[in-house]
C-alpha positions in Angstrom: 22.7 79.6 51.7 26.4 78.5 51.6 28.1 77.7 54.8 31.7 79.1 55.1 34.0 76.6 56.6 36.6 77.8 59.1 39.8 76.5 60.7 41.0 77.3 64.2 44.6 77.6 65.0 45.5 77.1 68.7 48.8 79.0 69.4 50.9 79.7 72.5 52.5 83.1 72.9 56.1 82.6 74.2 57.7 85.5 76.0 60.8 85.8 78.2 59.0 87.7 80.9 55.7 86.0 81.9 54.3 89.2 83.5 54.2 90.9 80.1 51.5 88.4 79.0 49.0 90.3 81.1 49.4 93.3 78.8 48.1 91.3 75.8 44.6 91.9 74.3 42.8 90.3 71.4 42.9 93.5 69.2 46.7 93.8 69.5 47.2 90.1 68.6 44.8 90.4 65.6 46.5 93.6 64.3 49.9 92.0 64.6 48.8 88.8 62.8 47.2 90.9 60.0 50.3 93.0 59.5 52.6 90.0 59.4 50.4 88.3 56.9 50.3 91.5 54.8 54.1 91.8 55.1 54.7 88.2 54.2 52.1 87.5 51.5 51.4 91.0 50.2 48.1 92.5 49.2 46.6 89.1 48.4 47.4 87.8 51.9 46.1 90.9 53.6 42.8 90.6 51.7 42.4 86.9 52.5 43.2 87.6 56.2 40.7 90.4 56.6 37.7 88.2 55.4 36.6 86.0 58.3 39.6 86.3 60.5 39.2 86.8 64.2 40.8 86.1 67.6 38.2 83.9 69.3 40.0 83.3 72.6 42.9 84.8 74.4 44.1 83.8 77.9 46.6 86.4 79.1 47.6 84.3 82.0 48.7 81.2 80.0 49.4 82.9 76.7 47.0 80.7 74.7 45.4 82.2 71.6 42.7 80.7 69.4 42.6 82.2 65.9 39.7 81.7 63.5 40.0 82.1 59.7 38.5 80.7 56.5 39.5 77.2 55.5 40.7 78.3 52.1 43.4 80.6 53.5 44.6 78.9 56.7 48.0 78.0 55.2 48.7 81.7 54.4 48.1 82.6 58.0 49.9 79.5 59.4 53.0 80.2 57.2 53.2 83.8 58.4 53.2 83.1 62.2 56.9 82.4 62.5 57.6 86.0 61.4 55.9 87.5 64.4 58.7 88.8 66.7 56.8 91.2 68.9 53.3 92.4 69.7 52.6 96.1 70.2 49.9 96.8 72.8 49.2 99.7 75.1 52.2 101.6 73.9 54.6 98.8 74.7 56.4 96.3 72.4 56.3 92.8 73.8 59.0 90.6 72.2 57.5 87.2 71.7 56.9 84.4 69.2 53.8 82.3 68.5 54.1 78.5 68.7 51.3 76.7 66.8 50.0 73.8 68.9 47.0 72.5 66.9 44.9 73.2 63.8 41.3 72.1 64.2 38.0 72.3 62.3 36.0 73.3 65.4 36.5 75.1 68.7 35.6 71.9 70.5 38.4 69.9 69.0 40.9 72.7 70.0 39.5 72.6 73.5 39.9 68.9 73.8 43.5 69.2 72.5 44.2 72.0 75.0 43.0 69.8 77.9 45.3 66.9 76.8 48.2 69.3 76.2 47.9 70.9 79.6 47.7 67.5 81.3 50.8 66.4 79.6 52.6 69.6 80.7 51.6 69.0 84.3 52.8 65.4 84.1 56.2 66.7 82.8 56.4 69.2 85.7 55.8 66.5 88.4 59.3 65.0 88.3 60.9 68.4 88.5 59.4 69.3 91.9 61.7 70.2 94.7 59.6 69.2 97.6 56.5 67.2 98.5 54.3 70.3 98.8 54.9 71.2 95.2 54.1 67.6 94.1 50.8 67.7 95.9 49.8 71.0 94.3 50.6 69.6 90.8 48.7 66.4 91.6 45.7 68.4 92.6 45.9 70.4 89.4 46.1 67.2 87.3 43.2 65.7 89.1 41.0 68.8 88.8 41.4 68.8 85.0 41.5 65.1 84.0 39.5 62.8 86.3 35.9 62.5 87.3 34.9 62.5 90.9 34.8 58.7 91.4 38.1 58.2 89.8 39.6 61.2 91.6 38.7 59.7 95.0 40.3 56.3 94.1 43.4 58.1 92.8 43.7 60.1 96.1 43.5 56.9 98.1 46.2 55.4 95.9 48.4 58.5 96.4 47.9 58.3 100.2 48.9 54.6 100.2 52.0 55.4 98.1 53.0 58.1 100.6 52.6 55.7 103.5 54.9 53.2 101.7 57.5 55.8 101.1 57.7 56.7 104.8 
């Protein structure tokens, strides 16, 4: 039996109104991607996209989408993504675009990349905080996703000592 190799594209759905992300569902994203590939690459692209293509993961709160497709046609799909301007779901057209974050051979590599990416985003948000309460919330979010329990306790002790020095 021959194993079919796949590629996974980790994408971020960018919208102007974050509340419209909650309307997204995987069938709407899949239909939009298939129609854009067909429009961009014709019948050949549409046929390649229907075989083995699926939306494996969609987080409507963060706008992260994981697309799975055969290895031999990932460039067709990847090259068609910039032509997505809106996703139609539940009778509404959501204007958006897809930003490709990572192409991986397994779901696990995409998950690892997503953890690193989210941690970097949180670190970028920290200097932009307006008050100490926001900084503490972001620090807790960073700790919850990146450190083990032993390291977390040591980091919290360091953070408390830094706060004492600041006062």
